[in-house]
C-alpha positions as CSV (number, residue, x, y, z in Angstrom):
1,M,1.5,-103.2,-43.7
2,T,3.4,-104.8,-46.5
3,M,2.7,-102.0,-49.1
4,L,3.7,-98.8,-49.3
5,D,1.0,-96.1,-48.8
6,V,0.5,-93.8,-51.5
7,K,1.8,-91.1,-49.0
8,D,5.4,-92.6,-48.4
9,A,5.2,-94.2,-52.0
10,M,5.1,-90.6,-53.3
11,F,8.4,-89.7,-51.4
12,H,10.4,-92.7,-52.3
13,F,9.4,-91.5,-56.3
14,A,10.2,-88.2,-55.3
15,S,13.7,-88.5,-54.3
16,A,15.7,-88.5,-58.0
17,P,19.3,-87.8,-58.8
18,H,18.6,-84.2,-58.6
19,R,16.7,-83.9,-55.8
20,S,17.2,-86.3,-52.6
21,M,14.2,-86.3,-50.5
22,D,15.5,-88.4,-48.0
23,Q,16.5,-87.8,-44.1
24,Y,19.4,-86.6,-42.8
25,T,20.1,-87.1,-38.8
26,A,23.8,-85.7,-38.4
27,I,25.7,-86.4,-35.1
28,V,28.6,-84.5,-34.0
29,F,30.7,-86.6,-31.2
30,D,33.2,-85.4,-28.7
31,S,36.1,-88.1,-27.7
32,G,37.4,-85.2,-25.3
33,D,41.4,-86.1,-24.7
34,A,40.7,-89.9,-25.9
35,D,41.1,-91.4,-29.3
36,P,38.2,-90.8,-31.2
37,P,36.6,-93.9,-32.6
38,S,38.0,-95.7,-35.8
39,F,35.7,-96.5,-38.5
40,H,35.8,-100.3,-37.6
41,Q,34.6,-99.4,-33.9
42,V,31.9,-97.3,-35.6
43,A,30.8,-99.8,-37.6
44,A,30.9,-102.3,-34.8
45,H,28.8,-100.1,-32.6
46,V,26.1,-100.3,-35.5
47,E,26.3,-103.3,-36.3
48,H,25.3,-104.6,-32.1
49,R,22.6,-101.5,-32.2
50,A,21.2,-102.2,-35.3
51,R,19.3,-105.3,-34.2
52,L,16.9,-103.2,-32.0
53,V,15.8,-101.4,-35.2
54,P,13.7,-103.9,-37.5
55,R,13.3,-101.1,-39.5
56,L,16.4,-101.1,-40.7
57,G,16.3,-104.9,-41.7
58,I,14.4,-104.0,-45.0
59,R,14.3,-102.6,-48.7
60,I,11.5,-101.5,-50.5
61,C,10.5,-103.3,-54.2
62,E,9.0,-101.8,-57.1
63,A,6.7,-103.5,-59.2
64,P,7.1,-103.0,-63.1
65,G,5.3,-100.7,-64.7
66,H,4.0,-99.2,-61.4
67,W,0.7,-100.9,-61.9
68,E,1.0,-101.9,-57.9
69,F,2.0,-99.5,-55.2
70,P,6.0,-101.1,-54.3
71,R,6.7,-103.4,-51.7
72,W,8.6,-103.7,-48.7
73,I,10.7,-106.8,-48.6
74,R,13.8,-107.8,-46.7
75,D,17.1,-106.2,-46.9
76,P,19.9,-108.6,-47.3
77,H,23.2,-106.7,-47.3
78,P,24.6,-107.0,-43.7
79,V,24.8,-103.6,-41.8
80,R,28.6,-103.1,-42.2
81,D,27.7,-102.5,-46.4
82,H,25.1,-99.5,-44.9
83,L,28.7,-97.6,-43.5
84,V,30.5,-95.6,-45.8
85,D,33.8,-94.1,-44.3
86,H,34.5,-90.8,-45.2
87,D,38.2,-89.1,-44.4
88,L,37.9,-85.7,-43.5
89,S,41.1,-84.9,-42.3
90,D,42.6,-83.4,-45.3
91,G,41.9,-79.7,-44.0
92,R,39.3,-78.9,-47.1
93,H,36.2,-80.2,-45.1
94,T,33.8,-78.7,-42.4
95,V,30.6,-79.8,-41.4
96,E,28.9,-77.9,-43.6
97,S,30.8,-78.9,-46.8
98,F,30.2,-82.5,-45.3
99,L,26.2,-82.5,-45.0
100,A,26.1,-80.3,-48.3
101,E,27.6,-82.8,-50.2
102,L,25.7,-86.2,-48.6
103,S,22.3,-84.1,-49.1
104,S,22.9,-83.9,-52.6
105,V,22.9,-87.4,-53.5
106,P,19.7,-89.4,-52.6
107,I,19.8,-93.2,-51.8
108,D,18.2,-95.8,-53.8
109,A,16.0,-97.5,-51.5
110,T,15.5,-100.3,-53.8
111,D,18.6,-101.3,-52.8
112,R,19.7,-99.7,-49.8
113,A,17.0,-97.8,-47.7
114,W,19.8,-96.7,-45.4
115,K,23.4,-95.3,-45.2
116,I,25.4,-94.2,-42.1
117,H,28.1,-91.7,-42.9
118,V,31.2,-92.2,-41.0
119,G,33.5,-88.8,-41.0
120,R,36.5,-89.2,-39.6
121,G,39.2,-86.1,-38.6
122,L,37.8,-83.1,-38.5
123,S,39.5,-80.5,-36.5
124,K,38.1,-77.0,-35.3
125,V,34.6,-77.8,-34.7
126,D,33.1,-75.6,-32.4
127,G,32.3,-76.7,-29.3
128,V,34.6,-80.1,-29.7
129,R,37.6,-79.9,-27.9
130,G,39.7,-82.8,-30.3
131,S,39.0,-84.2,-33.3
132,A,35.5,-84.7,-34.2
133,T,33.4,-87.9,-35.7
134,V,30.2,-87.1,-37.4
135,V,27.8,-89.5,-38.2
136,V,25.0,-88.5,-40.7
137,V,22.5,-91.5,-40.7
138,Q,20.5,-90.9,-44.5
139,I,17.6,-92.7,-44.8
140,S,14.5,-92.9,-47.1
141,H,11.6,-90.8,-46.6
142,A,9.4,-93.4,-47.3
143,M,10.2,-95.3,-44.3
144,S,11.1,-92.4,-41.5
145,D,10.2,-88.9,-40.4
146,G,11.1,-86.6,-37.9
147,S,9.8,-88.6,-34.9
148,V,11.1,-92.0,-36.7
149,G,14.7,-90.0,-37.0
150,T,14.5,-89.8,-33.0
151,H,13.6,-93.3,-32.4
152,I,16.5,-94.7,-34.6
153,A,19.2,-92.3,-33.3
154,R,18.2,-93.0,-30.1
155,A,18.6,-96.6,-30.8
156,L,21.4,-96.3,-32.9
157,F,23.2,-94.2,-30.1
158,G,21.6,-93.8,-26.9
159,R,22.9,-94.3,-23.6
160,G,22.3,-98.1,-22.7
161,E,19.8,-100.1,-24.7
162,N,16.4,-99.6,-23.6
163,T,14.0,-101.1,-26.2
164,E,11.1,-99.6,-24.6
165,N,12.1,-96.5,-25.7
166,T,13.2,-97.5,-29.1
167,A,10.4,-99.5,-30.2
168,L,8.7,-98.9,-33.3
169,P,5.3,-99.3,-35.1
170,D,7.7,-101.1,-38.5
171,P,6.7,-102.2,-41.5
172,V,6.2,-105.3,-42.3
173,A,8.6,-107.3,-44.9
174,S,7.4,-110.2,-47.1
175,R,8.7,-111.7,-50.0
176,A,9.5,-109.7,-53.4
177,R,7.1,-111.1,-56.0
178,P,6.7,-107.8,-58.3
179,R,5.4,-109.2,-61.6
180,Y,2.5,-111.0,-59.8
181,D,1.8,-107.5,-57.6
182,A,2.3,-105.7,-61.2
183,A,-0.5,-108.4,-62.5
184,K,-2.6,-107.9,-59.8
185,G,-2.6,-104.3,-59.9
186,A,-3.1,-104.3,-63.8
187,V,-5.8,-106.7,-63.7
188,L,-7.9,-104.9,-60.3
189,L,-7.4,-101.6,-61.8
190,P,-11.1,-101.2,-63.0
191,L,-12.5,-102.7,-59.6
192,R,-10.6,-100.7,-57.6
193,W,-11.4,-97.5,-59.5
194,A,-14.8,-98.1,-59.5
195,R,-14.6,-99.0,-56.0
196,S,-12.5,-95.4,-55.0
197,Q,-15.0,-93.1,-56.6
198,I,-17.6,-93.0,-53.8
199,P,-15.5,-92.6,-50.7
200,M,-13.3,-90.3,-52.4
201,V,-15.8,-87.9,-53.8
202,R,-17.9,-87.9,-50.4
203,A,-14.7,-87.2,-48.5
204,Q,-13.6,-84.7,-50.9
205,K,-17.4,-83.1,-50.8
206,K,-17.4,-82.8,-47.1
207,Y,-14.0,-81.3,-47.1
208,L,-14.5,-78.4,-49.8
209,A,-17.7,-78.0,-48.4
210,A,-16.3,-77.2,-44.8
211,V,-13.5,-74.2,-46.9
212,R,-16.3,-72.9,-48.8
213,D,-18.2,-72.3,-45.3
214,G,-14.8,-70.9,-43.4
215,E,-15.0,-73.6,-41.1
216,L,-11.7,-74.4,-42.8
217,V,-9.0,-71.8,-44.0
218,V,-7.0,-72.8,-47.0
219,P,-4.3,-69.9,-47.4
220,A,-4.2,-69.1,-51.3
221,P,-1.7,-68.9,-53.5
222,V,0.3,-66.0,-53.6
223,E,3.5,-64.1,-55.4
224,A,6.5,-66.0,-55.4
225,A,9.9,-64.9,-54.6
226,R,13.6,-65.1,-55.5
227,F,14.0,-67.9,-53.1
228,N,11.3,-69.8,-54.8
229,A,13.1,-70.7,-57.9
230,H,13.8,-74.3,-58.7
231,P,16.8,-75.8,-57.7
232,D,19.2,-77.9,-59.4
233,E,21.3,-80.4,-57.5
234,T,24.2,-78.4,-55.7
235,R,23.5,-77.8,-52.1
236,A,25.2,-75.5,-49.7
237,V,24.6,-76.0,-45.8
238,H,25.0,-73.8,-42.7
239,V,24.9,-74.2,-39.8
240,L,24.0,-72.0,-36.2
241,Q,24.4,-73.0,-33.5
242,F,22.6,-71.3,-30.2
243,P,22.6,-72.2,-26.7
244,K,19.0,-73.3,-25.7
245,S,18.8,-70.7,-22.2
246,Q,18.7,-67.7,-25.6
247,W,15.3,-69.4,-26.8
248,T,13.3,-69.8,-23.4
249,G,11.9,-67.7,-20.7
250,G,9.4,-66.2,-23.1
251,P,6.4,-67.3,-23.5
252,A,6.8,-68.3,-27.4
253,T,8.0,-71.3,-28.4
254,V,11.2,-72.9,-30.3
255,T,8.9,-73.3,-33.2
256,V,7.3,-69.9,-33.1
257,T,10.4,-68.2,-32.0
258,A,11.8,-69.9,-34.9
259,L,9.0,-68.7,-37.8
260,T,9.2,-64.9,-36.0
261,A,13.5,-65.0,-37.4
262,V,13.3,-67.0,-40.4
263,G,9.9,-64.3,-41.2
264,A,12.3,-61.4,-40.5
265,A,15.4,-62.8,-42.8
266,L,13.0,-63.5,-45.6
267,A,11.9,-60.0,-45.3
268,E,15.1,-58.4,-45.3
269,Y,16.3,-60.8,-48.0
270,C,13.8,-59.5,-50.1
271,A,14.0,-56.1,-49.4
272,A,17.7,-56.7,-50.2
273,H,17.0,-57.8,-53.8
274,G,14.2,-55.3,-54.9
275,E,11.2,-56.9,-52.8
276,P,10.4,-54.4,-50.4
277,D,7.2,-54.7,-48.1
278,R,6.5,-58.5,-48.1
279,D,3.7,-59.3,-46.1
280,D,2.6,-62.4,-47.7
281,L,5.9,-64.8,-46.7
282,R,4.3,-67.7,-45.6
283,A,6.3,-71.1,-44.6
284,L,5.6,-74.9,-44.8
285,V,5.8,-76.0,-41.5
286,P,5.5,-79.9,-41.0
287,T,2.9,-81.0,-38.5
288,A,3.2,-84.1,-36.4
289,L,0.1,-86.5,-36.0
290,S,-1.1,-87.5,-32.6
291,A,-0.4,-91.2,-31.9
292,S,-4.4,-91.7,-31.5
293,V,-5.3,-90.7,-35.4
294,P,-5.2,-93.6,-37.7
295,W,-2.8,-93.3,-40.0
296,P,-1.7,-96.1,-42.3
297,A,1.3,-94.6,-43.5
298,V,5.3,-94.5,-42.2
299,N,5.0,-90.3,-42.5
300,R,2.7,-89.1,-40.0
301,T,2.8,-85.5,-40.8
302,L,1.1,-83.3,-42.9
303,P,2.3,-80.0,-44.1
304,A,1.0,-76.5,-42.6
305,A,1.4,-72.9,-44.6
306,V,1.9,-70.9,-41.7
307,T,1.7,-66.7,-42.4
308,L,4.9,-65.2,-41.1
309,H,3.5,-61.7,-40.9
310,P,6.6,-59.7,-41.9
311,Q,4.9,-56.2,-41.6
312,L,4.4,-56.5,-38.1
313,A,7.5,-54.5,-36.6
314,D,7.3,-55.4,-33.2
315,A,9.0,-59.0,-32.7
316,T,6.3,-60.2,-29.7
317,R,3.5,-58.9,-32.1
318,R,4.3,-60.5,-34.7
319,A,5.3,-64.1,-32.6
320,S,1.8,-63.6,-31.6
321,A,-0.2,-63.2,-35.0
322,I,2.4,-66.6,-36.0
323,G,1.4,-68.5,-33.3
324,E,-2.3,-67.7,-33.8
325,S,-1.4,-69.0,-38.0
326,L,0.4,-71.9,-37.1
327,A,-2.6,-73.5,-34.6
328,L,-5.0,-72.5,-37.1
329,Q,-3.3,-74.1,-39.7
330,R,-2.1,-77.5,-37.1
331,E,-6.6,-77.2,-36.4
332,H,-6.7,-77.6,-40.5
333,V,-4.6,-80.3,-41.0
334,T,-5.8,-82.3,-38.1
335,D,-9.5,-81.8,-38.3
336,H,-11.1,-85.0,-39.4
337,R,-12.8,-84.2,-42.8
338,H,-9.0,-83.1,-44.3
339,L,-7.7,-86.3,-42.9
340,D,-10.9,-88.4,-44.4
341,A,-10.0,-86.6,-47.6
342,T,-6.2,-87.4,-47.7
343,R,-7.0,-90.9,-46.3
344,S,-9.3,-91.1,-49.2
345,A,-6.4,-91.5,-51.8
346,E,-5.7,-94.6,-50.4
347,V,-8.2,-96.6,-52.3
348,Y,-7.3,-95.1,-55.7
349,P,-5.7,-97.6,-58.1
350,A,-1.8,-97.4,-57.4
351,A,-1.3,-97.3,-61.7
352,L,-3.4,-94.0,-62.1
353,M,-2.0,-92.4,-58.7
354,L,1.5,-93.1,-59.3
355,G,0.6,-92.1,-63.4
356,F,-0.3,-88.7,-62.6
357,G,2.7,-88.3,-59.8
358,R,5.0,-89.4,-62.8
359,H,3.8,-87.4,-65.1
360,G,3.6,-84.5,-63.3
361,R,7.2,-84.5,-62.3
362,R,8.2,-85.4,-66.1
363,T,6.6,-82.0,-67.3
364,A,7.7,-80.1,-64.3
365,P,9.7,-77.5,-65.3
366,R,13.4,-77.8,-63.4
367,T,14.5,-74.2,-64.1
368,G,13.1,-70.8,-63.2
369,T,10.4,-69.5,-60.7
370,P,6.7,-70.4,-60.8
371,D,4.7,-67.4,-60.6
372,R,2.6,-68.5,-57.7
373,V,3.0,-70.4,-54.9
374,T,1.5,-71.7,-51.3
375,T,4.6,-71.0,-49.2
376,H,8.1,-69.5,-49.5
377,T,10.4,-71.7,-47.8
378,V,10.4,-74.9,-45.4
379,V,11.1,-74.8,-41.5
380,T,10.9,-77.7,-39.8
381,S,11.4,-78.4,-36.3
382,V,12.4,-81.4,-34.1
383,N,12.7,-81.4,-30.3
384,R,15.2,-83.9,-29.4
385,T,16.4,-82.9,-25.9
386,S,15.4,-86.1,-24.6
387,L,18.3,-88.0,-26.1
388,D,21.6,-88.3,-24.4
389,L,23.6,-90.2,-27.5
390,T,26.7,-91.9,-27.2
391,L,29.5,-93.7,-29.2
392,G,32.1,-95.7,-26.8
393,S,33.4,-93.2,-24.8
394,A,32.6,-90.1,-27.1
395,R,29.1,-87.8,-26.2
396,A,27.4,-86.0,-28.8
397,Q,28.0,-82.4,-28.7
398,S,24.7,-81.9,-31.3
399,C,22.4,-83.7,-33.1
400,S,20.8,-81.7,-36.1
401,G,19.4,-82.5,-39.4
402,V,19.0,-80.9,-43.1
403,A,15.6,-80.2,-44.6
404,A,15.1,-81.0,-47.9
405,L,14.9,-78.7,-51.3
406,G,12.4,-79.0,-53.7
407,P,10.3,-77.2,-56.8
408,G,9.9,-73.9,-56.1
409,C,11.9,-73.9,-52.7
410,S,15.5,-72.8,-52.8
411,V,16.4,-72.6,-49.1
412,S,14.8,-74.7,-46.3
413,H,15.4,-74.3,-42.5
414,A,15.6,-77.0,-39.8
415,V,15.9,-76.8,-36.0
416,Y,17.0,-79.1,-33.7
417,G,17.0,-78.9,-29.9
418,Y,19.4,-81.1,-28.3
419,G,21.3,-81.0,-24.9
420,D,21.9,-77.2,-23.9
421,L,22.0,-76.3,-27.9
422,V,19.4,-75.5,-30.4
423,T,20.8,-75.6,-33.7
424,V,19.7,-74.0,-37.2
425,C,20.7,-76.0,-40.3
426,V,19.8,-74.0,-43.6
427,A,20.4,-76.0,-46.6
428,A,20.0,-73.8,-50.1
429,C,20.8,-74.1,-53.7
430,P,24.1,-72.3,-54.6
431,T,22.9,-72.0,-58.2
432,T,19.8,-70.2,-57.7
433,V,20.4,-68.4,-54.3
434,P,24.2,-67.6,-54.8
435,D,24.4,-64.8,-51.7
436,H,23.1,-67.8,-49.3
437,A,25.9,-67.1,-46.9
438,D,24.6,-63.7,-46.8
439,Y,21.1,-64.9,-46.1
440,A,22.3,-66.8,-43.2
441,N,24.2,-63.7,-41.8
442,M,20.9,-62.1,-41.9
443,L,19.0,-65.1,-40.1
444,R,21.7,-65.4,-37.7
445,S,21.2,-61.6,-36.9
446,A,17.2,-62.3,-36.9
447,I,17.6,-64.8,-34.4
448,D,19.4,-63.2,-31.8
449,E,17.3,-60.3,-32.1
450,T,14.2,-61.8,-31.8
451,C,15.6,-64.3,-29.1
452,A,16.2,-60.8,-27.2
453,A,12.9,-59.6,-28.2
454,L,10.8,-62.5,-27.1
455,H,12.9,-64.5,-24.0
456,G,15.1,-61.0,-23.3
457,T,18.0,-63.3,-23.6
458,A,21.8,-62.0,-24.4
459,T,24.2,-63.6,-27.3
460,T,27.0,-63.6,-25.2
461,A,27.3,-67.3,-24.7
462,V,26.8,-68.3,-28.7
463,R,28.6,-71.1,-30.2
464,R,28.8,-71.4,-33.8
């Protein structure tokens, strides 16, 4: 693929100075009794390893006027120019404040589609004996989803250089020709529009018929909550760490356990703000497509709207209901009729598709709260327990990330498994959710109670 697929292009254009849609992979390295690596040592390590990831050698070239989808082109910048040194030894920074600062500033993928931030000198980091080195891989969402982020982390910091585990089906870089692309898109627009109508209408009719007949369930919009306010560019991050053993042993998966706890915490937060008895809370859960599904986009996930059933007081019953909702929505988003309807947009002219998106972003309100929403928050779940990440003699103590905020979403959750830890990162907009620390405490308690109910595990070994 030399051109961005429509879905990847939407991620690219959705990222703006006031809203970062980038992927963030945060790795905390512990050097133990040894000296932590210097910035130059980290840069030399990344320069050597980056050759295993051809995707890190490309960037995006936009066509003037957005008459055509952007094109992948080669990135002329040397690897070292993608690294940023951060001295965090002044005592004012924490891992959470560092992630909050980074997650509020998107990268310009037309210049560099990725950066690696190296935070040095952090002290008093949970689980780290000495001074911590925090490496944050920030990459445009147009060229990476959670699975790709895992592969890139393994390629850059995995033990050894096992290319079999790091190979990716990468986009193909081509020569930049923006004026040609724009002219071609403008000339072919009428023909492309005419050719798109029959397959699009046919695919949409089949999908809507399945919804109408009850074969596929599409959740109807529900009343918004306080955390559905439109966020501004400010960010706050809370990192909650738990032993993996606390999340296992019972019938519920880590994802279902997290959703069960999030539902309880959101309901408690709503009740504390005069919104009791919310039984319609939902979470957007990115659902990965299997490798066997033909899919032209880099991002191989689709959003599923999962009902959290907070009205069920018993955690076991609530987890069972959430598991059923998750399974039902996974069936929906991976059904061939839904996939065909989604893929049908690929043949639509870029100028019209991008124009509609640009108009929607320009006219969408940046403040206030929508009346109705499909979901109330985001919960991503990424399993990275297979990774063993190192940086010289330093070992990774944790590997996590931050889920983006967006219109109508001022609180998000990212759940990551790595080693013997499960890390839950809560991102919030402090302008619209000023008591985000209270919510993080509610979630911490809800996770402890949920894990105890579902897995029969105590919380004495928790590291936070």
